[in-house]
C-alpha positions, 0 to 999 in steps of 0.5 A: 500500500501507499502513503497518502495521495493528495498533495494539493495546496492546503486550503486556507479557509473552510470550504463546504463539502459540496464545493470541495474540488474532490467532491464527486457526488459522494453519497455520504461523508461521515466525520467521526470523533471519540472523546475517550480515545481521541479518534478523529476519522473521516469515512467517505462512501462514494457510490454503492450502486454495485454493492456496499462500499469496500475500501481500506482504512488508513491512519496517517498524521495528516497536516490538518483535517482538510487534508484528511478529508481530501484524501478520503474523497479522492480515495473513495472515488478511486475505489468505486472505479477500481472495484467496478473495473475489476468486476467486483460487485462492490461500491467504493468507500474509504476511511482515514484516521488522523494520527501517527500509527506508530505512536497514537494507535491503540486498541481502544482507538481501533474499537472506537473506529469499529463502532463508527463503521458499525453505525453505517449499517453495512454501507461501508466495509473497511479493510487494511491500508496504510498504517493498519494491519491484519491484527488491527482488523481483528480488533475492529472486528470485535465491534463490527461485522463490516470488516475484511482482511481479518485473520478469520476471513482474509488472505493476510497482507494484500500487498503481494496481490497488489504487487502481482497485479502491477507486475502483470500490468507492466508486462501487458504494457510492454506487450502493447508498446513493444510487441513482447512482454519479455523483461530480460532486455528491459529497464524498469525504474521503481519509485517507492520501496514500501511493501508493494514497491519492494515486491514489484521490484523482486518480481521484476528482478526474478523475471530478468529486468534491470532495475533502477530504484528510488526511495526516501528511506535509504535502508530500503534502497540499500536492500534493493541494490544488494538483493536485486543488483539494482542501481539507485537513483534520486527519489525526486528524479526517478521519473526522469530516469532513462528506462523502458518503464517508470513504476511509481509505487509511492506518493500520488499526484506525481504525474503533473505539469512539472514531471510529465515533460521530464519523463524518461520512460515511454511507459508509466505503470506502477502501484501508487494511487491517484498518480495523475495530479489532475485528470487532464494529465492523462491527456498530457501523457498521451500527447507526449506518447507515453503509455499510461496504465491507469492506477486503479486498473493496475493496482486492484490486486489488493482490493481483489484479494480482500473482496474474494478471500475465502475461509481456509486461505484458498486464494485461487479466485483472487489470483485468477482475477488479479492475473486478469488485470493484464487482459483488462489493461490490454483492452484499455490500451487498444480502445484508447488507440482506436478512439484516440483518447487517453487511457485514463478516459477509457478506463473511466468510461469502462467503469462508468458503463458497469456502474450504469449497468451497460 
């Protein structure tokens, strides 16, 4: 999973929810507070036409409440489109808890959060995300049945499934651009070496790719250099590294007016959420001749594993659907070429078609 996505300027004055730039006809946004534990949470339900809203809960030390609300709004919309495009009968939602998960997370706070989830009556189903673990989900499950990814009903850490989907998506992008998904002669720059990014790097290394790696956490870079014979590049210049694929696996909004003209790879395919700073940047990528794998299409493996987990640890259905991400992306790429649209526009179209029952 990835760190918070929103890096827009902090708003200087309160803005009505309905006037918020990231409000997109969200069905419900709940602000929750618990005086005894200090819990401050935002739960955003974007769309439930396909089913209850599934989306993880992340705990992060946001700079202010407005930043937390922005993240919840953007992430919940992304989950609607992610679940729709993955063929899941689930809507999209997201929860954020404001606080440092390393120092402020307590069992009491998690139980308070679980009670807030339960008050929504099943319209929102929570799960693991940044700053949260399977053990945390077990605690939350003592207060509500509307939780996935517990030790009783989950497949454990969803990161390997996210990484598998990203790896499969990178191969699909290579096949579309170059006519072959063989990685042995390809260079991939992986930006962000958290749980998902490190697994993506490992999968690529085992497939024979040459790796460039970047992260603000030096020990992670050193690990990748040692284990994968990777070459380190500066984290803030990774997008400009000369490679066949740029795989952003850290912060969102990294594809913007400043970075897109500097891209050193003809393919962008990575795990980060909300990679486009604005929707128009999808068109900007196409105009530059860069093939972009829409983030919510390529990184859906974790959501799939949570949604399709079965008691006993059988992950065959989750793996099959995660591997199908490659086929979904090829369909998006081909349709984008045929319609002369950006891949982001096409992915949105396909998701909306399913949401509208077409």
